[in-house]
C-alpha positions in Angstrom: 27.3 -37.1 7.7 28.3 -39.7 5.0 25.1 -39.1 3.1 25.9 -35.4 3.0 29.4 -36.0 1.7 28.5 -38.7 -0.9 24.7 -38.9 -1.4 25.2 -41.1 -4.5 26.8 -43.8 -2.3 25.2 -43.4 1.2 21.6 -43.1 2.3 19.2 -44.2 5.0 17.1 -47.4 5.5 13.5 -47.4 6.5 14.2 -46.5 10.2 16.9 -43.9 9.5 20.1 -45.9 9.9 22.9 -45.1 7.4 23.4 -47.7 4.6 25.5 -48.1 1.4 23.4 -47.7 -1.7 25.9 -49.2 -4.1 26.7 -52.9 -4.3 30.2 -53.9 -5.4 32.9 -51.5 -6.6 32.4 -47.8 -6.1 32.8 -46.0 -9.4 36.1 -44.1 -9.8 34.3 -40.8 -10.2 33.0 -41.1 -6.6 36.2 -42.1 -4.9 37.0 -38.6 -3.7 33.5 -38.2 -2.2 33.7 -41.5 -0.4 37.2 -40.6 1.0 35.7 -37.3 2.3 32.8 -39.2 3.9 35.3 -41.6 5.6 37.4 -38.7 7.0 34.3 -36.8 8.2 32.5 -39.7 9.8 32.2 -38.9 13.5 31.6 -42.5 14.5 34.5 -43.9 12.2 31.9 -46.3 10.8 33.3 -46.2 7.3 36.4 -48.1 6.3 37.8 -48.0 2.8 39.4 -51.3 1.7 41.4 -51.2 -1.5 
């Protein structure tokens, strides 16, 4: 679900597990997409720390 909401930030590793594609700060232009991914994550695996 996170990769659908923010494909620039989330992807999959070689065995299909979700992973973050960006190291460090998330660009401001992607904040809304990342918040949408967090709110739509059925496993609640994403936590935004500000």
